[in-house]
C-alpha positions as CSV (number, residue, x, y, z in Angstrom):
1,M,-0.8,-19.4,5.7
2,S,-2.1,-18.5,9.1
3,D,-5.1,-20.1,10.8
4,L,-7.9,-19.6,8.5
5,N,-11.0,-20.9,9.7
6,S,-12.3,-17.3,9.2
7,A,-11.7,-15.3,6.0
8,T,-11.7,-12.2,8.3
9,T,-8.5,-13.2,10.1
10,R,-6.0,-10.5,9.8
11,A,-3.1,-11.3,7.4
12,R,0.5,-11.3,8.5
13,D,3.5,-10.3,6.4
14,L,4.3,-14.1,6.2
15,D,0.9,-14.7,4.6
16,R,1.3,-12.0,2.1
17,S,4.8,-13.3,1.2
18,Q,3.5,-16.8,0.7
19,T,0.7,-15.5,-1.6
20,C,3.3,-13.6,-3.6
21,T,5.3,-16.8,-4.1
22,L,2.2,-18.5,-5.5
23,L,1.6,-15.5,-7.9
24,D,5.2,-15.6,-9.0
25,T,4.9,-19.2,-9.9
26,A,1.6,-18.7,-11.7
27,Y,3.1,-15.9,-13.7
28,S,6.2,-17.9,-14.6
29,D,4.2,-20.9,-15.9
30,G,1.8,-18.8,-18.0
31,Q,-1.3,-18.8,-15.8
32,L,-1.2,-15.0,-15.4
33,G,-0.4,-12.3,-17.9
34,V,1.8,-9.4,-16.9
35,D,-1.0,-6.9,-16.1
36,E,-3.0,-9.3,-14.0
37,Y,0.1,-10.6,-12.3
38,E,1.1,-7.0,-11.4
39,A,-2.4,-6.2,-10.2
40,R,-2.7,-9.3,-8.0
41,T,0.8,-8.9,-6.5
42,A,0.0,-5.3,-5.7
43,A,-3.2,-6.4,-4.0
44,A,-1.4,-9.1,-2.1
45,M,1.3,-6.7,-0.7
46,H,-1.4,-4.7,1.1
47,A,-4.1,-7.3,1.7
48,A,-5.8,-6.9,5.1
49,T,-7.3,-10.3,5.7
50,I,-6.7,-14.0,4.8
51,G,-9.9,-13.8,2.7
52,D,-8.4,-11.1,0.6
53,L,-5.3,-13.2,-0.1
54,S,-7.3,-16.4,-0.8
55,R,-9.3,-14.7,-3.5
56,L,-6.1,-13.8,-5.3
57,T,-5.1,-17.5,-5.8
58,A,-8.5,-19.3,-5.8
59,D,-8.5,-19.8,-9.6
60,L,-4.8,-20.9,-9.9
61,Q,-3.3,-24.3,-10.3
62,I,-0.9,-24.8,-7.4
63,P,2.2,-27.0,-7.9
64,A,2.4,-29.9,-5.5
65,H,5.5,-28.6,-3.8
66,L,3.8,-25.3,-3.0
67,L,0.4,-26.7,-1.8
68,E,1.5,-26.1,1.8
69,L,1.6,-22.4,1.1
70,S,-2.1,-22.3,0.1
71,S,-3.4,-24.5,3.0
72,A,-4.1,-23.4,6.5
73,P,-2.3,-25.2,9.3
74,E,-4.2,-26.0,12.5
75,A,-4.4,-23.0,14.7
76,P,-2.1,-23.2,17.8
77,A,-3.8,-23.3,21.2
78,R,-3.8,-20.0,23.0
79,H,-2.9,-19.8,26.7
80,S,-3.1,-16.8,28.9
81,G,0.5,-17.5,30.1
82,L,2.1,-17.2,26.7
83,P,4.9,-14.7,26.4
84,G,4.2,-11.4,24.6
85,R,4.7,-10.3,21.0
86,G,8.5,-10.6,21.0
87,L,8.3,-14.4,21.0
88,V,5.7,-14.4,18.2
89,V,8.0,-12.3,16.0
90,A,11.0,-14.6,16.8
91,V,9.0,-17.7,15.8
92,A,8.0,-16.0,12.5
93,V,11.6,-15.3,11.8
94,V,12.6,-18.9,12.5
95,V,9.8,-20.1,10.1
96,L,11.0,-17.9,7.4
97,L,14.6,-18.9,7.8
98,G,14.1,-22.6,8.2
99,G,10.9,-23.2,6.1
100,F,11.4,-21.1,3.0
101,G,15.1,-20.7,2.7
102,F,15.5,-17.0,2.8
103,G,16.7,-14.4,5.3
104,Y,14.1,-12.2,6.9
105,L,15.8,-9.1,8.2
106,L,13.9,-7.1,10.7
107,F,15.5,-3.7,9.9
108,G,17.3,-2.2,6.9
109,R,20.8,-1.0,7.4
110,A,21.1,2.6,8.8
111,A,21.0,5.3,6.2
112,D,23.8,7.6,7.2
113,S,25.0,8.9,3.8
114,D,23.8,12.4,2.7
115,Q,24.4,11.4,-0.9
116,S,21.2,11.3,-3.1
117,I,20.2,10.3,-6.6
118,S,18.5,12.9,-8.8
119,A,18.8,13.1,-12.5
120,S,17.2,16.5,-12.4
121,G,20.0,17.9,-10.3
122,S,17.7,19.6,-7.7
123,T,18.7,19.8,-4.0
124,P,17.1,17.0,-2.0
125,A,15.1,17.5,1.1
126,Q,16.7,16.8,4.5
127,P,17.1,13.0,4.8
128,V,14.5,11.2,6.9
129,A,15.9,9.3,9.9
130,A,16.7,5.7,9.1
131,G,13.8,3.3,9.7
132,E,11.1,6.0,9.5
133,P,8.4,5.6,6.9
134,V,8.9,7.4,3.6
135,D,6.0,8.6,1.4
136,T,7.3,7.3,-1.9
137,L,4.4,8.9,-3.8
138,T,6.1,12.4,-3.6
139,A,9.2,13.7,-5.3
140,D,11.0,14.1,-1.9
141,G,9.9,10.6,-0.9
142,I,11.2,9.1,-4.1
143,R,14.5,10.9,-3.7
144,E,14.9,9.6,-0.2
145,F,13.9,6.1,-1.3
146,L,16.6,6.2,-4.0
147,R,19.2,7.4,-1.5
148,R,18.5,4.5,0.8
149,F,18.3,2.1,-2.2
150,E,21.9,3.0,-3.3
151,Q,23.1,2.7,0.3
152,E,21.6,-0.7,0.7
153,F,22.6,-2.3,-2.6
154,R,25.6,-0.2,-3.8
155,D,24.0,0.3,-7.2
156,T,20.8,1.7,-8.7
157,T,19.5,-1.2,-10.8
158,A,16.3,-3.3,-10.4
159,D,14.1,-5.6,-12.5
160,D,11.1,-3.6,-11.3
161,V,9.8,-1.4,-8.5
162,D,6.4,-0.6,-7.0
163,L,6.0,2.5,-4.9
164,Y,3.2,2.9,-2.4
165,R,2.2,5.6,0.1
166,D,4.4,4.4,3.0
167,D,6.5,1.6,1.5
168,A,7.8,0.1,-1.7
169,V,8.6,-3.3,-3.3
170,V,11.7,-4.0,-5.3
171,D,12.6,-7.0,-7.5
172,R,16.4,-7.4,-8.0
173,V,18.7,-9.9,-9.5
174,M,20.7,-11.8,-6.8
175,P,24.4,-10.9,-6.6
176,G,26.5,-13.2,-8.8
177,Q,23.3,-15.1,-9.9
178,P,21.9,-13.5,-13.0
179,H,19.4,-16.4,-13.3
180,R,17.8,-15.6,-9.9
181,S,16.0,-12.6,-8.5
182,Q,14.4,-11.8,-5.1
183,R,11.7,-9.3,-4.0
184,W,12.5,-6.9,-1.3
185,M,10.2,-4.8,0.9
186,F,11.1,-1.2,1.8
187,T,9.5,0.2,5.0
188,G,12.2,2.7,5.9
189,G,14.8,0.0,5.5
190,F,15.0,-3.0,3.1
191,K,14.3,-6.6,4.0
192,P,13.8,-9.7,1.8
193,W,10.1,-10.2,1.1
194,T,9.9,-13.5,-0.9
195,E,12.2,-16.4,-1.5
196,P,14.5,-16.2,-4.6
197,R,13.0,-17.3,-7.9
198,N,14.2,-18.0,-11.4
199,R,14.6,-15.2,-13.9
200,D,15.8,-14.9,-17.5
201,R,19.5,-14.1,-17.2
202,D,19.1,-11.7,-20.2
203,Q,16.1,-9.9,-18.6
204,A,16.3,-6.1,-18.9
205,T,16.9,-4.0,-15.8
206,V,16.0,-0.4,-15.1
207,D,18.6,2.1,-13.8
208,L,16.8,4.2,-11.2
209,E,19.4,6.8,-11.4
210,Q,17.8,7.8,-14.7
211,L,14.6,8.9,-13.0
212,D,13.8,12.5,-13.3
213,V,12.4,12.7,-9.8
214,D,10.8,16.1,-10.0
215,R,9.0,15.4,-13.2
216,I,7.7,12.0,-12.0
217,G,6.6,13.7,-8.7
218,Q,4.6,16.2,-10.7
219,L,3.2,13.5,-12.9
220,I,1.9,11.7,-9.8
221,A,0.3,14.9,-8.6
222,D,-1.3,15.6,-12.0
223,A,-2.4,12.0,-12.9
224,P,-6.0,12.1,-11.3
225,R,-6.8,15.2,-13.4
226,M,-5.2,13.7,-16.5
227,V,-7.4,10.6,-16.4
228,G,-10.6,12.6,-15.6
229,L,-10.8,11.7,-11.9
230,P,-9.8,14.9,-10.0
231,S,-11.1,13.3,-6.7
232,G,-9.2,10.0,-7.4
233,R,-6.2,8.9,-5.5
234,I,-2.8,7.4,-6.3
235,D,-1.8,4.4,-4.4
236,R,0.8,2.7,-6.7
237,V,3.5,3.8,-9.1
238,G,5.1,0.9,-11.1
239,I,8.6,1.2,-12.6
240,R,9.3,-1.5,-15.1
241,A,12.3,-2.5,-17.1
242,S,11.7,-3.1,-20.8
243,D,13.7,-4.3,-23.9
244,T,12.7,-1.0,-25.6
245,E,12.5,1.7,-22.9
246,P,11.6,1.5,-19.2
247,R,8.3,2.8,-18.2
248,V,6.7,4.5,-15.2
249,T,3.0,3.9,-14.7
250,V,0.9,6.0,-12.2
251,Y,-2.3,4.2,-11.3
252,V,-5.3,6.2,-10.3
253,R,-7.9,4.7,-8.1
254,E,-11.5,5.6,-7.2
255,G,-13.0,3.7,-4.4
256,D,-11.7,0.1,-4.5
257,A,-11.0,-0.1,-8.2
258,Y,-8.3,1.2,-10.6
259,K,-9.9,3.5,-13.1
260,G,-7.1,4.8,-15.2
261,Y,-3.3,5.4,-15.5
262,V,-0.7,7.6,-16.9
263,Q,2.4,5.9,-18.4
264,A,5.7,7.8,-19.0
265,T,9.4,7.4,-19.6
266,L,11.9,7.7,-16.7
267,R,12.3,11.3,-17.8
268,G,8.6,12.0,-17.3
269,E,7.7,12.0,-21.1
270,I,4.1,10.8,-21.4
271,R,3.6,7.7,-23.5
272,D,0.0,6.7,-22.8
273,V,-3.0,7.8,-20.8
274,K,-5.9,5.6,-20.0
275,V,-8.9,7.8,-19.2
276,A,-11.6,6.5,-16.8
């Protein structure tokens, strides 16, 4: 991770990605159950500081070949004559490409198609310009996300998806490699977020085309009231594949803690409600 003599040092995307790799490994070798893994990964994706990230892995056993991801290298000297941010970004890209073996794309491909995905058949909102943030916690935002998803990947399948206010995270099987998957970050466009990892080649996937976007959007709006927290806020919606039926879970937060959730099918049929 970044220089981390201080837990208050601001985290970079690279630091968040490295933490997610450690969590992936802890989940795959049985240190974390699915609920805790999902909660920690969600926290890592949006961690503000190095201290926030360190707390997510402090109790984990780290394999020897990943120890470098959990240690802080010596901070580089700073000189007033250093070039600006452009060079810093370029160095980060080189580190990702050379050090961890996966491509780090700065921008998603332009979204030019007017075609959208909506199982409900409703007319989509005017597409947002490519690269602009999308609020994926609304029906229109989900619809736009799905449009860009199909444009990027040429299909609508995923292992799982997490939707946030201004971005989303997707885990997908790698083309031609059913035993490998990779996590992608969506911030207007798609870019690889973590290095590829092993997966069960028979693992179930979810077809996002089956989402009833309008009903899920309404579920997101109603969830705080449904769990008894009318002043609560939604900051994550998880879409998970399953051997039985895929599920959509809307998490309701109050302050800094999750207090309840509403779980439903892709069609918006409620299966479970956890009341605060």
